[in-house]
SEVO-358349 format. One record per residue (C-alpha): residue number from 0; residue in three letters; chain; x, y, z. Coordinates in Angstrom, 1 decimal, padded with zeros to 4 digits. Layout:
# SEVO-358349
R,pos,code,unit,x,y,z
R,NUM,ALA,A,X,Y,Z
...
END
This chain:
# SEVO-358349
R,pos,code,unit,x,y,z
R,0,MET,A,140.9,210.8,146.2
R,1,ALA,A,143.1,209.0,144.1
R,2,VAL,A,143.3,206.1,146.6
R,3,TYR,A,139.3,206.1,146.8
R,4,GLY,A,139.2,205.9,142.8
R,5,ARG,A,141.5,203.0,143.0
R,6,GLN,A,139.6,201.2,145.8
R,7,ARG,A,136.2,201.8,143.7
R,8,ARG,A,138.1,199.9,140.5
R,9,ALA,A,139.5,197.0,142.7
R,10,ALA,A,136.0,196.2,144.3
R,11,LYS,A,134.2,196.6,140.6
R,12,ARG,A,136.9,193.9,139.4
R,13,ARG,A,136.1,191.8,142.3
R,14,PHE,A,132.2,192.0,141.6
R,15,LYS,A,132.9,190.8,137.6
R,16,ASN,A,134.9,188.0,139.0
R,17,ALA,A,132.4,186.6,141.2
R,18,LEU,A,129.6,187.0,138.7
R,19,THR,A,131.7,185.1,136.1
R,20,TYR,A,132.7,182.3,138.6
R,21,ALA,A,129.0,182.2,139.7
R,22,LEU,A,127.6,181.7,135.8
R,23,THR,A,130.4,179.4,135.0
R,24,ALA,A,129.2,176.9,138.2
R,25,GLY,A,125.6,177.3,137.3
R,26,SER,A,126.3,176.2,133.7
R,27,LEU,A,128.2,173.4,134.7
R,28,VAL,A,125.7,172.3,137.0
R,29,LEU,A,122.9,172.4,134.1
R,30,VAL,A,125.1,170.4,131.8
R,31,ALA,A,125.6,167.7,134.6
R,32,ALA,A,122.3,167.7,135.4
R,33,ALA,A,121.1,167.3,131.3
R,34,VAL,A,124.0,164.2,131.1
R,35,GLY,A,122.7,162.6,134.2
R,36,HIS,A,118.8,162.8,132.9
R,37,TYR,A,119.7,161.5,129.3
R,38,ALA,A,122.0,158.7,130.8
R,39,GLY,A,119.2,157.7,133.1
R,40,GLU,A,116.6,157.1,130.4
R,41,ASN,A,119.1,155.1,128.4
R,42,ALA,A,119.6,152.9,131.4
R,43,SER,A,115.9,152.2,131.9
R,44,ALA,A,115.7,151.6,128.2
R,45,ARG,A,118.5,148.7,128.5
R,46,ASN,A,117.1,147.4,131.3
R,47,ALA,A,113.2,147.1,130.2
R,48,PRO,A,112.3,143.4,129.3
R,49,GLY,A,111.7,142.2,126.2
R,50,THR,A,108.4,141.0,124.4
R,51,GLU,A,109.7,137.5,125.2
R,52,TRP,A,108.5,138.2,129.1
R,53,SER,A,105.3,139.8,128.3
R,54,ASP,A,103.4,136.8,129.2
R,55,VAL,A,105.0,136.8,132.5
R,56,LEU,A,104.5,140.6,133.1
R,57,THR,A,101.1,140.6,131.7
R,58,THR,A,097.9,139.0,133.3
R,59,ALA,A,097.3,135.8,131.9
R,60,ARG,A,093.8,136.0,130.0
R,61,SER,A,093.0,132.4,130.5
R,62,VAL,A,091.8,133.6,134.6
R,63,VAL,A,088.5,134.7,134.9
R,64,GLY,A,088.5,138.1,136.4
R,65,LYS,A,087.0,138.4,140.2
R,66,GLU,A,084.6,141.0,139.2
R,67,THR,A,083.3,137.4,137.0
R,68,VAL,A,083.4,135.2,139.9
R,69,LEU,A,081.8,137.5,142.3
R,70,ARG,A,078.9,138.7,140.2
R,71,GLY,A,075.5,137.7,141.3
R,72,THR,A,074.3,136.2,144.3
R,73,VAL,A,077.1,134.9,147.0
R,74,GLU,A,075.8,131.7,148.4
R,75,ASN,A,076.9,130.2,151.3
R,76,ASP,A,077.7,126.8,150.0
R,77,PRO,A,078.3,127.1,146.4
R,78,PRO,A,078.0,124.1,144.2
R,79,MET,A,080.6,122.1,143.4
R,80,VAL,A,082.4,122.9,139.9
R,81,GLN,A,082.1,120.2,137.5
R,82,VAL,A,085.5,119.5,136.2
R,83,VAL,A,086.2,117.4,132.9
R,84,SER,A,089.5,116.6,131.5
R,85,PHE,A,090.7,115.1,128.7
R,86,SER,A,093.7,113.1,127.8
R,87,PRO,A,095.2,113.5,124.5
R,88,ALA,A,094.7,110.3,123.3
R,89,ASP,A,091.0,110.1,124.5
R,90,ALA,A,090.2,113.7,123.6
R,91,PRO,A,087.4,114.1,121.0
R,92,SER,A,088.2,115.2,117.4
R,93,GLY,A,088.6,119.1,117.0
R,94,ARG,A,089.2,119.3,120.9
R,95,THR,A,092.6,121.1,121.5
R,96,ASP,A,092.5,121.8,125.3
R,97,THR,A,091.7,120.7,128.8
R,98,VAL,A,089.6,122.5,131.8
R,99,SER,A,091.0,122.3,135.0
R,100,ALA,A,089.7,124.1,138.4
R,101,LYS,A,091.6,125.5,141.4
R,102,GLY,A,089.4,126.8,144.3
R,103,ASP,A,086.6,128.9,142.4
R,104,LEU,A,088.9,129.8,139.6
R,105,LEU,A,088.7,128.3,136.1
R,106,PHE,A,091.6,127.4,133.9
R,107,LYS,A,092.0,126.5,130.6
R,108,SER,A,095.1,125.4,128.8
R,109,PRO,A,096.2,124.4,125.2
R,110,LEU,A,097.5,121.2,124.6
R,111,PRO,A,100.5,121.0,123.0
R,112,ALA,A,100.7,119.9,119.2
R,113,LYS,A,100.9,115.8,118.8
R,114,ALA,A,100.9,115.3,122.5
R,115,ASP,A,100.4,111.8,122.2
R,116,LEU,A,103.4,111.3,120.2
R,117,ARG,A,105.2,113.4,122.5
R,118,ILE,A,104.2,111.6,125.6
R,119,GLN,A,105.2,108.5,123.8
R,120,GLN,A,108.4,109.5,123.0
R,121,VAL,A,109.1,110.6,126.5
R,122,ALA,A,108.0,107.4,127.9
R,123,THR,A,110.5,105.4,125.6
R,124,LEU,A,113.2,107.3,126.9
R,125,PHE,A,112.3,107.0,130.5
R,126,ASP,A,111.1,103.5,130.2
R,127,PRO,A,112.9,101.5,127.1
R,128,PRO,A,111.9,098.2,126.3
R,129,PRO,A,113.8,095.0,127.7
R,130,VAL,A,117.3,094.1,126.2
R,131,TRP,A,115.9,090.8,124.9
R,132,LYS,A,113.3,092.4,123.1
R,133,ILE,A,115.7,095.1,121.5
R,134,GLU,A,118.0,092.0,120.4
R,135,LYS,A,115.4,090.1,118.9
R,136,ALA,A,114.0,092.8,116.9
R,137,ILE,A,117.5,093.5,115.6
R,138,THR,A,118.1,089.4,115.0
R,139,THR,A,114.7,089.4,113.2
R,140,GLY,A,115.7,092.3,111.1
R,141,VAL,A,119.0,090.8,110.2
R,142,VAL,A,117.8,087.8,109.1
R,143,LEU,A,115.2,089.1,106.9
R,144,LYS,A,117.5,091.0,105.4
R,145,GLN,A,119.7,088.0,104.7
R,146,LYS,A,117.0,086.2,103.3
R,147,ARG,A,115.7,088.8,101.0
R,148,LYS,A,119.3,089.4,099.6
R,149,LYS,A,119.2,085.6,098.8
R,150,GLN,A,115.9,085.7,096.9
R,151,ARG,A,117.0,088.5,094.9
R,152,ALA,A,120.5,086.5,094.1
R,153,ALA,A,118.2,083.5,093.4
R,154,ARG,A,115.8,085.3,091.2
R,155,ALA,A,118.8,087.0,089.3
R,156,LEU,A,120.4,083.8,088.5
R,157,GLU,A,117.0,082.1,087.4
R,158,HIS,A,116.7,085.1,085.1
R,159,TYR,A,120.1,084.7,083.5
R,160,CYS,A,119.6,080.8,082.9
R,161,LEU,A,116.4,081.6,080.9
R,162,ALA,A,117.7,084.5,079.1
R,163,GLU,A,120.6,082.0,078.2
R,164,ALA,A,118.4,079.4,077.1
R,165,ILE,A,116.6,081.7,074.8
R,166,TYR,A,119.7,083.0,073.4
R,167,HIS,A,121.1,079.7,072.4
R,168,GLU,A,117.7,078.1,071.3
R,169,ALA,A,116.0,081.0,069.9
R,170,ARG,A,117.9,083.8,069.3
R,171,GLY,A,116.9,084.2,065.4
R,172,GLU,A,113.2,083.5,066.1
R,173,PRO,A,110.7,086.3,066.3
R,174,THR,A,109.9,087.6,069.9
R,175,LEU,A,106.4,085.2,070.1
R,176,GLY,A,108.8,082.3,069.1
R,177,GLN,A,111.3,083.2,071.6
R,178,LEU,A,108.3,083.4,074.4
R,179,ALA,A,107.2,080.2,073.5
R,180,VAL,A,110.4,078.5,074.1
R,181,ALA,A,110.6,080.4,077.4
R,182,ASN,A,107.0,079.4,078.5
R,183,VAL,A,108.1,075.7,077.6
R,184,ILE,A,110.9,076.1,080.1
R,185,LEU,A,108.4,077.4,082.5
R,186,ASN,A,106.0,074.6,082.0
R,187,ARG,A,109.0,072.2,083.0
R,188,VAL,A,109.6,074.1,086.2
R,189,ALA,A,105.9,073.6,087.1
R,190,SER,A,105.9,070.2,086.5
R,191,ASP,A,106.8,067.4,089.0
R,192,GLN,A,108.7,065.3,086.6
R,193,TYR,A,111.4,068.0,086.2
R,194,PRO,A,113.5,070.2,088.5
R,195,ASN,A,111.7,072.8,090.3
R,196,SER,A,114.1,075.6,089.1
R,197,VAL,A,114.8,077.4,085.7
R,198,CYS,A,118.7,076.6,085.8
R,199,GLY,A,117.7,072.8,087.1
R,200,VAL,A,115.7,072.7,083.9
R,201,VAL,A,117.9,074.2,081.2
R,202,HIS,A,121.3,072.4,082.5
R,203,GLN,A,119.6,069.0,083.1
R,204,ASN,A,122.1,066.4,082.3
R,205,LYS,A,124.4,068.9,081.2
R,206,HIS,A,127.4,066.8,082.3
R,207,VAL,A,126.3,063.7,080.0
R,208,LYS,A,127.3,064.7,076.4
R,209,LEU,A,124.6,065.1,073.9
R,210,ARG,A,122.2,063.6,076.6
R,211,CYS,A,121.3,067.1,077.9
R,212,GLN,A,117.5,068.3,077.6
R,213,PHE,A,119.0,071.2,075.7
R,214,THR,A,121.4,070.4,073.0
R,215,TYR,A,123.6,073.8,073.7
R,216,ALA,A,124.5,072.9,077.6
R,217,CYS,A,126.0,069.7,076.5
R,218,ASN,A,127.4,070.4,073.1
R,219,GLY,A,131.2,071.0,074.6
R,220,ARG,A,130.8,074.7,073.4
R,221,SER,A,130.8,077.8,075.3
R,222,ARG,A,127.8,078.7,076.9
R,223,LYS,A,128.5,082.4,077.7
R,224,PRO,A,126.3,084.5,075.3
R,225,LYS,A,128.0,087.2,073.4
R,226,GLN,A,127.3,090.6,073.8
R,227,GLY,A,125.1,092.3,071.2
R,228,SER,A,121.3,093.2,070.4
R,229,TYR,A,120.3,089.4,070.4
R,230,TRP,A,121.5,088.9,074.2
R,231,ASP,A,119.8,091.7,075.0
R,232,LYS,A,116.5,091.0,073.5
R,233,ALA,A,116.7,087.6,075.0
R,234,GLN,A,117.1,089.4,078.8
R,235,ARG,A,114.1,091.4,077.9
R,236,VAL,A,112.4,088.4,076.6
R,237,ALA,A,113.1,086.5,080.0
R,238,THR,A,111.9,089.2,082.0
R,239,GLN,A,108.3,089.4,080.3
R,240,ALA,A,108.2,085.8,080.6
R,241,MET,A,108.9,085.7,084.2
R,242,SER,A,106.8,088.5,085.1
R,243,GLY,A,103.7,086.2,084.1
R,244,ARG,A,102.4,088.9,081.7
R,245,ARG,A,103.5,087.3,078.4
R,246,LYS,A,101.9,083.9,078.4
R,247,ILE,A,101.8,082.1,074.9
R,248,LEU,A,098.0,080.3,075.1
R,249,ALA,A,098.8,078.4,072.2
R,250,VAL,A,101.8,076.5,074.1
R,251,GLU,A,100.1,076.3,077.1
R,252,GLY,A,101.2,073.0,078.6
R,253,ALA,A,104.0,072.2,076.1
R,254,THR,A,107.0,071.0,077.7
R,255,HIS,A,108.9,070.1,074.4
R,256,TYR,A,109.8,071.4,070.9
R,257,HIS,A,112.2,070.7,067.9
R,258,ALA,A,113.3,072.6,065.0
R,259,ASP,A,111.3,072.1,061.8
R,260,TYR,A,114.3,070.5,060.0
R,261,VAL,A,114.5,067.4,062.2
R,262,ASN,A,112.2,064.6,063.1
R,263,PRO,A,113.1,063.2,066.8
R,264,GLY,A,111.5,059.7,067.6
R,265,TRP,A,109.9,060.9,070.8
R,266,GLY,A,107.5,063.4,068.8
R,267,ARG,A,105.4,060.0,067.5
R,268,THR,A,104.7,059.8,071.3
R,269,MET,A,103.5,063.3,072.3
R,270,LYS,A,100.3,065.6,071.2
R,271,LEU,A,101.4,068.1,068.7
R,272,VAL,A,100.3,071.4,069.9
R,273,LYS,A,101.3,074.5,067.5
R,274,LYS,A,104.4,075.1,065.1
R,275,ILE,A,105.6,078.8,065.5
R,276,GLY,A,108.6,079.8,063.7
R,277,ARG,A,110.9,077.2,062.9
R,278,HIS,A,109.7,075.3,066.2
R,279,ILE,A,106.8,072.7,066.5
R,280,PHE,A,105.4,072.5,070.1
R,281,TYR,A,104.8,069.3,071.8
R,282,LYS,A,102.7,068.4,075.1
R,283,ASP,A,103.2,065.1,076.6
R,284,PRO,A,100.2,063.7,078.1
R,285,SER,A,101.6,061.9,081.1
R,286,ILE,A,103.3,065.0,082.6
R,287,THR,A,101.4,066.4,085.7
R,288,TYR,A,102.0,069.8,087.1
R,289,GLY,A,102.7,070.8,090.6
R,290,GLU,A,101.2,074.2,092.6
R,291,SER,A,104.4,076.4,091.8
END
């Protein structure tokens, strides 16, 4: 009897152990299945194409559907489809696309922005101009740049000479008197009987003592102006005179002047024009003027 009882208890223990093992194995299988399902969904999401592939994976809207093409009566010999295409250069105003045909389907594609400019740029890259044209363009540009540089330098020198003459001849005069002196110098430049530059006029005969046209140029003193308000004003008046905006009509055509406290002999042969400030201006009847 005791033996039978021990056998029954051993059988119950084996049954409980088997049941425990079965439940544990089933739980492990369910957990593994859940993990595999979750991992599979994440892998699908990672491998899914982004929005940049939408144009490839979706049907192009520019293609006419087959049902549209086949709608209606089907003819044995359908008429030819007239195709109109526009090049970027010849495209009418407001048109931004081209129409082309392939078989029985029509396709409509937009033109790129500024297509003509892009085509020209690409054509230049693949078909550059000859070397001699490039060299000629470079040479022309260098020559033009040097010419403009010389013109600016010459203009600056002319301005300095005119301001220098105004400073030495009329720095104590009002603005009108200084402009009148500047106009006389410019009148001489325009005349055929004097040098054709401002510097040439104001420095004429400067190497002959007391025989120059303007006393300050040959009196032996320094011609360099002193920095200050007088020199600043002389430069401003020279700028106004050379611009042509401040011509003094009262001394139009005048080529000579002298201070009112002297009486040179040449004044009797000239025609008196006007007195402005301390200077008396004259016109030489024999003077002729060029085109400049």
